[in-house]
Each structure stands twice: as C-alpha cells, then as structure tokens.
N, C-alpha and C positions, 0 to 999 in steps of 0.2 A: 166309932165316932172319932173325928180328927182331934189330935192333941195339940198341935202347934198351929200358929196363925197360917203358915204356908199350907199345912194339910187341910185346914178348914177352907181356905181359898180354893185349893184344888178340888175339894169335895163339892163346893158350891158351883164351880165352873162345870164340873162333870154333870151335876144335877141339871143345871141350866141348859146344857147341850142336849140332854135326853128329853127335857121338858120344855123345848123351845116354844111350843104353842101356848103353854101356860104363862111363860115369861112374857111373850108378846102380848097376850091378853091383859096381863097385869100392867104392862107399860102403856098400852092403849087406854085402859081405864084411867090410869093416873093422868095421862095427857088430857083426856076429855074432861076430867074433873076440874083441872086448873091448867090450861095451856100456858099461861104466863109464868107460872111457877116452873113448869117443865122447861120453858124457853130459858129462864134464868139459870136453871141447873145446867142446861146445855152450854150456855155462854161461859159459865164458870169452869166447866169441865174441859171444853174444847179450846177456849181462848184465854182463860184466866181473867175474864172480864166480868164486872158487875153490870147490872142493868143501868145503874147510874152512870158508869163510864161509857156504856153504849149510847145512852141518851146524850151525854156531853159530846161525843163524836158526831152524833146525828145533828145536834144543834150547830156544831162548828161547821158542818157541811150544809147547813141550812135545809136539812131534810132531803137533800139530793144526792145522787150517786157521785162518788169521788171522781169518776171518769167522765161520764156523759152529762151529769148534772140533773138528770130526770128525777122528778119527785115521784116515788112509787106509792101505790095505795097499800102495799104490803111492806113489812119490815125490810130494811136494807140488809144484805148479807155482809158478814164480817170477812174482809179480805185479809189474808195472812200469808207470810212467807212459809212455804212448806219445809224449807231447809232449817230455818231458825225458829219458826213458830211465832215470830214477831208480827203483831197486828199492824197493818198498814192503813186501814180505813174501812169505810162502808161502801158497798157497791150494789147496784141493781143486779137482778139475776142474769140479765144478758151480758153485762160487762164482766161479771164474776165468771160466767161460763167461758167467755172469750179468753180471760187470763188463764183459765184451766187448760184451754187448748194450747196456749203458748208454753205452759209448763210441761206439757205432754206431747212432744213432737212426734212420737210414734203414732198417736191417735190422728194427728194431722195427715201423716202419710197414708194411713188406712183410709181416711176420708177422701183423699185425692184419688186413691186407687178405686174406691167405690164409684166416684163420680165419672171416672174415665172408662168404666166398664161398659156403660151405655148400651 
C-alpha cells in the first residue's frame, strides 16, 4: 500500500487506468443521480466558477450568447482564454465552436483541405 500522498495518487491513477469501465460507470451513475451537482463540480474544477457566479454572468448577458445574443434552451457554455484560463463570458454552442476553430488554425487548414478534395 502507498505510504506518501504522491504514492497514493499514483496508485489511484494506475487503478483507474486499469479499471476504466468501472470509473466511467461510477461517473455516469453520479451524473444521472444529480446532473446539477455534477455541473457545479465541473464549473468549479474547470473554470473556478460557482453556479452563483455563472448565474450572474448569465443575467448580465440577459440569458443570451455573448457574441450572437441568441437565447439558448440549454445552458450557455463558459468561454475562456486557453492561455491564461481567464473566463471571458458565456456563449452558445455554435459561437463557442467557432472560437475553438479560430484558436486552432491547424484544424481550419485541414477542413479546407477536406473541402477541396471534392
């Protein structure tokens, strides 16, 4: 058994890698039991945001996308700078994907090559 915190973490990671299906099953069950709690955990982990802060941003944007202004039926995505991690605002899925393309010029080149293959 692991003696230090680092050894314990290494053991847990190795176990999770070997037991990937069990881990995914646990995560899926946890999500299905309470999706809002899982979403709150994700906000905190990925963006260091609370649900209250997200709601304040959403209210400030009047429930609409920060770029196109469309009000979505689903939750708006958190837009952030990948270099600094700073949260910029909330976006609909289409605008968020568009910004992803701009941040990944290699993907855009591949898409152009695909379209010209014809």
